[in-house]
DSSP file (Angstrom, degrees, kcal/mol; ACC not computed):
  #  RESIDUE AA STRUCTURE BP1 BP2  ACC     N-H-->O    O-->H-N    N-H-->O    O-->H-N    TCO  KAPPA ALPHA  PHI   PSI    X-CA   Y-CA   Z-CA
    1    1 A M              0   0    0      0, 0.0     2,-0.6     0, 0.0    59,-0.1   0.000 360.0 360.0 360.0 140.7  164.5   43.5  295.4
    2    2 A K     >  -     0   0    0      1,-0.2     4,-1.5    57,-0.2     3,-0.2  -0.635 360.0-157.7 -75.2 118.3  161.5   41.5  296.4
    3    3 A A  H  > S+     0   0    0     -2,-0.6     4,-2.6     1,-0.2     5,-0.2   0.814  88.1  63.0 -67.3 -29.3  159.0   42.0  293.6
    4    4 A R  H  > S+     0   0    0      1,-0.2     4,-2.7     2,-0.2    -1,-0.2   0.926 104.0  45.2 -63.8 -44.8  156.2   41.1  296.0
    5    5 A S  H  > S+     0   0    0      2,-0.2     4,-2.3     1,-0.2    -1,-0.2   0.882 114.9  48.0 -68.7 -37.3  156.8   44.0  298.3
    6    6 A A  H  X S+     0   0    0     -4,-1.5     4,-2.2     2,-0.2    -1,-0.2   0.904 114.6  46.3 -68.2 -40.1  157.2   46.5  295.5
    7    7 A L  H  X S+     0   0    0     -4,-2.6     4,-2.7     2,-0.2     5,-0.2   0.919 112.9  49.5 -67.6 -43.3  154.0   45.2  293.8
    8    8 A L  H  X S+     0   0    0     -4,-2.7     4,-2.4    -5,-0.2     5,-0.2   0.925 111.7  48.8 -60.2 -45.9  152.1   45.2  297.1
    9    9 A Y  H  X S+     0   0    0     -4,-2.3     4,-2.2     1,-0.2    -1,-0.2   0.916 113.3  47.0 -61.5 -44.3  153.2   48.8  297.8
   10   10 A S  H  X S+     0   0    0     -4,-2.2     4,-2.1     2,-0.2    -2,-0.2   0.919 112.9  48.0 -66.0 -43.8  152.2   49.9  294.3
   11   11 A V  H  X S+     0   0    0     -4,-2.7     4,-2.5     1,-0.2    -1,-0.2   0.906 112.8  48.4 -65.1 -41.1  148.8   48.2  294.3
   12   12 A L  H  X S+     0   0    0     -4,-2.4     4,-2.4    -5,-0.2    -1,-0.2   0.885 109.5  52.5 -68.2 -37.2  147.9   49.6  297.8
   13   13 A R  H  X S+     0   0    0     -4,-2.2     4,-0.6    -5,-0.2    -1,-0.2   0.915 111.7  46.4 -62.7 -41.8  149.0   53.1  296.8
   14   14 A I  H >X S+     0   0    0     -4,-2.1     4,-2.8     1,-0.2     3,-0.9   0.916 112.5  50.2 -65.7 -42.4  146.7   53.0  293.7
   15   15 A A  H 3X S+     0   0    0     -4,-2.5     4,-2.3     1,-0.3    -2,-0.2   0.872 104.0  58.6 -64.0 -36.7  143.9   51.5  295.8
   16   16 A F  H 3< S+     0   0    0     -4,-2.4    -1,-0.3     1,-0.2    -2,-0.2   0.682 114.7  38.3 -68.0 -16.0  144.3   54.3  298.4
   17   17 A F  H <X S+     0   0    0     -3,-0.9     4,-1.6    -4,-0.6    -2,-0.2   0.833 117.2  46.9 -94.3 -45.3  143.6   56.8  295.6
   18   18 A V  H  X S+     0   0    0     -4,-2.8     4,-2.7     1,-0.2     5,-0.2   0.890 107.2  55.1 -70.0 -41.4  140.9   55.0  293.6
   19   19 A V  H  X S+     0   0    0     -4,-2.3     4,-2.3     1,-0.2     5,-0.2   0.946 110.9  42.9 -63.5 -50.3  138.7   54.0  296.5
   20   20 A P  H  > S+     0   0    0      0, 0.0     4,-2.5     0, 0.0    -1,-0.2   0.888 114.5  52.6 -62.6 -34.9  138.2   57.5  297.9
   21   21 A L  H  X S+     0   0    0     -4,-1.6     4,-1.9     2,-0.2    -2,-0.2   0.923 110.0  47.7 -64.0 -43.3  137.7   58.8  294.4
   22   22 A A  H  X S+     0   0    0     -4,-2.7     4,-0.5     2,-0.2    -1,-0.2   0.896 111.9  50.0 -64.8 -40.0  135.0   56.2  293.7
   23   23 A V  H >< S+     0   0    0     -4,-2.3     3,-1.1     1,-0.2     4,-0.4   0.919 111.5  48.3 -65.0 -42.6  133.3   57.0  297.0
   24   24 A M  H >< S+     0   0    0     -4,-2.5     3,-1.3     1,-0.3     6,-0.3   0.837 103.8  61.0 -67.2 -31.1  133.3   60.7  296.2
   25   25 A M  H 3< S+     0   0    0     -4,-1.9    -1,-0.3     1,-0.3    -2,-0.2   0.633  90.0  71.1 -71.5 -11.7  132.0   60.1  292.7
   26   26 A L  T << S+     0   0    0     -3,-1.1    -1,-0.3    -4,-0.5    -2,-0.2   0.757  85.1  79.2 -72.1 -23.7  128.9   58.6  294.3
   27   27 A F  S <> S-     0   0    0     -3,-1.3     4,-1.4    -4,-0.4     3,-0.4  -0.719  80.6-138.5 -88.1 132.3  127.8   62.1  295.5
   28   28 A P  H  > S+     0   0    0      0, 0.0     4,-1.2     0, 0.0     3,-0.1   0.857 100.8  53.8 -59.8 -37.3  126.2   64.3  292.7
   29   29 A I  H  > S+     0   0    0      1,-0.2     4,-1.1     2,-0.2     3,-0.1   0.859 108.6  49.3 -67.5 -33.8  128.0   67.4  293.8
   30   30 A M  H  4 S+     0   0    0     -3,-0.4     7,-0.3    -6,-0.3    -1,-0.2   0.756 102.3  62.1 -78.5 -23.0  131.4   65.7  293.5
   31   31 A R  H >< S+     0   0    0     -4,-1.4     3,-0.5     1,-0.2    -1,-0.2   0.858 105.6  47.4 -66.7 -33.7  130.6   64.3  290.1
   32   32 A Q  H 3< S+     0   0    0     -4,-1.2     2,-0.6     1,-0.3     3,-0.2   0.834 114.3  47.0 -74.3 -32.3  130.3   67.9  288.8
   33   33 A Q  T 3X  +     0   0    0     -4,-1.1     4,-2.1     1,-0.2    -1,-0.3  -0.519  69.0 153.3-106.0  61.6  133.6   68.9  290.5
   34   34 A Y  H <> S+     0   0    0     -2,-0.6     4,-2.2    -3,-0.5    -1,-0.2   0.819  70.1  54.8 -65.9 -31.7  135.7   65.9  289.4
   35   35 A L  H  > S+     0   0    0     -3,-0.2     4,-2.1     2,-0.2    -1,-0.2   0.917 109.2  47.6 -67.2 -41.7  139.0   67.8  289.6
   36   36 A L  H  > S+     0   0    0      1,-0.2     4,-2.6     2,-0.2    -2,-0.2   0.885 110.7  52.9 -64.0 -38.4  138.3   68.7  293.2
   37   37 A S  H  X S+     0   0    0     -4,-2.1     4,-2.7    -7,-0.3    -2,-0.2   0.907 108.4  50.0 -62.4 -41.8  137.4   65.1  293.8
   38   38 A A  H  X S+     0   0    0     -4,-2.2     4,-2.2     2,-0.2    -2,-0.2   0.890 111.0  49.1 -65.1 -39.3  140.7   64.0  292.3
   39   39 A I  H  X S+     0   0    0     -4,-2.1     4,-2.3     2,-0.2    -2,-0.2   0.937 113.1  46.4 -65.6 -45.9  142.7   66.4  294.5
   40   40 A F  H  X S+     0   0    0     -4,-2.6     4,-2.7     1,-0.2     5,-0.2   0.909 111.9  51.3 -62.5 -41.5  140.9   65.3  297.6
   41   41 A A  H  X S+     0   0    0     -4,-2.7     4,-2.8     1,-0.2    -1,-0.2   0.887 109.3  50.9 -63.4 -38.2  141.4   61.6  296.7
   42   42 A A  H  X S+     0   0    0     -4,-2.2     4,-2.4     2,-0.2    -1,-0.2   0.912 111.9  46.8 -65.2 -41.8  145.1   62.3  296.2
   43   43 A L  H  X S+     0   0    0     -4,-2.3     4,-2.2     2,-0.2    -2,-0.2   0.905 114.3  47.0 -66.6 -40.8  145.4   64.0  299.6
   44   44 A I  H  X S+     0   0    0     -4,-2.7     4,-2.7     2,-0.2     5,-0.2   0.925 113.3  49.2 -65.4 -43.8  143.4   61.2  301.3
   45   45 A G  H  X S+     0   0    0     -4,-2.8     4,-2.4    -5,-0.2    -2,-0.2   0.892 110.7  50.1 -62.9 -40.1  145.6   58.5  299.5
   46   46 A L  H  X S+     0   0    0     -4,-2.4     4,-2.0     2,-0.2    -1,-0.2   0.929 112.1  47.7 -63.2 -45.1  148.8   60.3  300.5
   47   47 A S  H  X S+     0   0    0     -4,-2.2     4,-2.0     1,-0.2    -2,-0.2   0.926 113.2  47.5 -62.4 -45.4  147.7   60.4  304.1
   48   48 A L  H  X S+     0   0    0     -4,-2.7     4,-3.1     1,-0.2     5,-0.4   0.892 111.4  50.6 -64.5 -38.8  146.6   56.8  304.2
   49   49 A S  H  X S+     0   0    0     -4,-2.4     4,-1.6     1,-0.2    -1,-0.2   0.863 109.4  50.7 -70.3 -33.0  149.8   55.6  302.6
   50   50 A I  H  < S+     0   0    0     -4,-2.0    -1,-0.2    -5,-0.2    -2,-0.2   0.905 118.3  39.2 -66.5 -40.1  152.0   57.6  305.1
   51   51 A I  H  < S+     0   0    0     -4,-2.0     3,-0.3    -5,-0.2    -2,-0.2   0.939 129.4  24.8 -75.2 -48.0  150.0   56.1  308.0
   52   52 A F  H  < S+     0   0    0     -4,-3.1     3,-0.3     1,-0.2    -3,-0.2   0.646 114.2  58.1-100.2 -16.3  149.5   52.5  306.9
   53   53 A L     X  +     0   0    0     -4,-1.6     4,-1.9    -5,-0.4     5,-0.2   0.002  63.4 115.6-107.2  30.8  152.3   51.7  304.4
   54   54 A R  H  > S+     0   0    0     -3,-0.3     4,-1.9     2,-0.2    -1,-0.2   0.904  78.2  48.6 -64.4 -41.3  155.3   52.3  306.5
   55   55 A G  H  > S+     0   0    0     -3,-0.3     4,-2.4     2,-0.2     5,-0.2   0.970 114.2  41.5 -65.9 -56.7  156.4   48.7  306.4
   56   56 A P  H  > S+     0   0    0      0, 0.0     4,-2.4     0, 0.0     5,-0.2   0.876 114.9  53.0 -61.5 -35.4  156.2   48.0  302.7
   57   57 A R  H  X S+     0   0    0     -4,-1.9     4,-2.3     1,-0.2    -2,-0.2   0.897 110.0  47.9 -65.7 -39.3  157.7   51.5  301.9
   58   58 A S  H  X S+     0   0    0     -4,-1.9     4,-2.2    -5,-0.2    -1,-0.2   0.891 111.2  51.0 -68.0 -38.8  160.6   50.7  304.2
   59   59 A D  H  X S+     0   0    0     -4,-2.4     4,-2.3     2,-0.2    -2,-0.2   0.927 112.6  45.9 -62.1 -45.3  161.1   47.3  302.5
   60   60 A V  H  X S+     0   0    0     -4,-2.4     4,-2.4     1,-0.2    -2,-0.2   0.916 113.9  47.5 -66.5 -43.2  161.1   48.8  299.0
   61   61 A S  H  X S+     0   0    0     -4,-2.3     4,-2.2     2,-0.2    -1,-0.2   0.876 112.1  50.2 -68.5 -35.5  163.5   51.6  299.9
   62   62 A T  H  X S+     0   0    0     -4,-2.2     4,-2.3     2,-0.2    -1,-0.2   0.916 111.6  48.4 -65.6 -43.2  165.9   49.2  301.7
   63   63 A A  H  X S+     0   0    0     -4,-2.3     4,-2.0     1,-0.2    -2,-0.2   0.901 112.2  48.7 -64.3 -40.7  165.9   46.9  298.7
   64   64 A L  H  X S+     0   0    0     -4,-2.4     4,-2.0     1,-0.2    -1,-0.2   0.893 110.9  50.7 -66.4 -38.6  166.5   49.8  296.3
   65   65 A A  H  X S+     0   0    0     -4,-2.2     4,-1.9     2,-0.2    -2,-0.2   0.897 110.0  49.4 -66.4 -39.5  169.3   51.1  298.4
   66   66 A S  H  X S+     0   0    0     -4,-2.3     4,-1.5     1,-0.2    -1,-0.2   0.885 110.7  50.1 -68.7 -36.5  171.0   47.7  298.5
   67   67 A R  H  X S+     0   0    0     -4,-2.0     4,-1.0     1,-0.2    -1,-0.2   0.886 109.7  52.2 -65.0 -37.4  170.8   47.4  294.8
   68   68 A R  H  < S+     0   0    0     -4,-2.0     3,-0.3     1,-0.2    -2,-0.2   0.880 108.5  50.0 -66.5 -38.0  172.3   50.8  294.4
   69   69 A E  H  < S+     0   0    0     -4,-1.9    -1,-0.2     1,-0.2    -2,-0.2   0.819 106.8  55.5 -70.2 -30.4  175.2   49.9  296.6
   70   70 A K  H  < S+     0   0    0     -4,-1.5    -1,-0.2    -5,-0.1    -2,-0.2   0.737  87.2  95.9 -75.8 -22.4  175.9   46.7  294.6
   71   71 A R  S  < S-     0   0    0     -4,-1.0     2,-0.1    -3,-0.3     3,-0.0  -0.408  88.4-103.4 -69.0 142.8  176.2   48.5  291.3
   72   72 A P        -     0   0    0      0, 0.0     2,-0.2     0, 0.0    -1,-0.1  -0.411  39.2-111.6 -66.9 142.8  179.7   49.4  290.2
   73   73 A R        -     0   0    0     -4,-0.1     2,-0.1    -2,-0.1    -4,-0.0  -0.513  29.4-115.3 -76.7 138.7  180.6   53.1  290.7
   74   74 A D        -     0   0    0     -2,-0.2     2,-0.4     1,-0.1    -1,-0.1  -0.446  33.0-109.3 -70.4 145.8  181.1   55.2  287.6
   75   75 A R        -     0   0    0     -2,-0.1     2,-0.2     4,-0.1    -1,-0.1  -0.612  33.8-152.1 -78.7 133.0  184.6   56.5  287.2
   76   76 A T     >  -     0   0    0     -2,-0.4     4,-1.8     1,-0.1     5,-0.2  -0.455  31.1-100.6 -95.0 172.8  184.8   60.3  287.7
   77   77 A D  H  > S+     0   0    0      1,-0.2     4,-2.5     2,-0.2     5,-0.2   0.876 123.3  55.9 -60.0 -38.4  187.3   62.7  286.1
   78   78 A E  H  > S+     0   0    0      1,-0.2     4,-2.5     2,-0.2    -1,-0.2   0.887 105.2  51.9 -63.7 -37.9  189.4   62.6  289.3
   79   79 A D  H  > S+     0   0    0      2,-0.2     4,-1.9     1,-0.2    -1,-0.2   0.920 111.2  47.1 -62.7 -43.9  189.7   58.8  289.1
   80   80 A V  H  X S+     0   0    0     -4,-1.8     4,-1.2     2,-0.2    -2,-0.2   0.912 113.2  48.0 -65.8 -42.8  190.9   58.9  285.5
   81   81 A E  H  X S+     0   0    0     -4,-2.5     4,-1.1     1,-0.2     3,-0.2   0.892 111.1  50.8 -66.5 -39.2  193.4   61.7  286.3
   82   82 A D  H  < S+     0   0    0     -4,-2.5     3,-0.2     1,-0.2    -1,-0.2   0.861 106.5  55.4 -65.6 -34.5  194.7   59.8  289.4
   83   83 A A  H  < S+     0   0    0     -4,-1.9    -1,-0.2     1,-0.2    -2,-0.2   0.813 104.4  54.6 -67.8 -29.2  195.2   56.7  287.3
   84   84 A L  H  <        0   0    0     -4,-1.2    -1,-0.2     1,-0.2    -2,-0.2   0.801 360.0 360.0 -74.1 -28.9  197.3   58.6  284.8
   85   85 A D     <        0   0    0     -4,-1.1    -1,-0.2    -3,-0.2    -2,-0.2   0.481 360.0 360.0 -74.9 360.0  199.7   59.8  287.5
């Protein structure tokens, strides 16, 4: 897996949460309602990442799927029983 794409995706996801949270914390009413600010920031971050991070998310998921396919498959009970016959 390309570490650069996974790192980029992770950093951007964190930034999409932290930046709206910081902006909301500038308002006095939102400082008092910090839990509500965190929920709104999470929803905004989720929306932004769905819209703007389609490419990096696809790269990371493709890389993870290819790594999963390369791993040797675990032997199941059926495999062991078939080997005995």
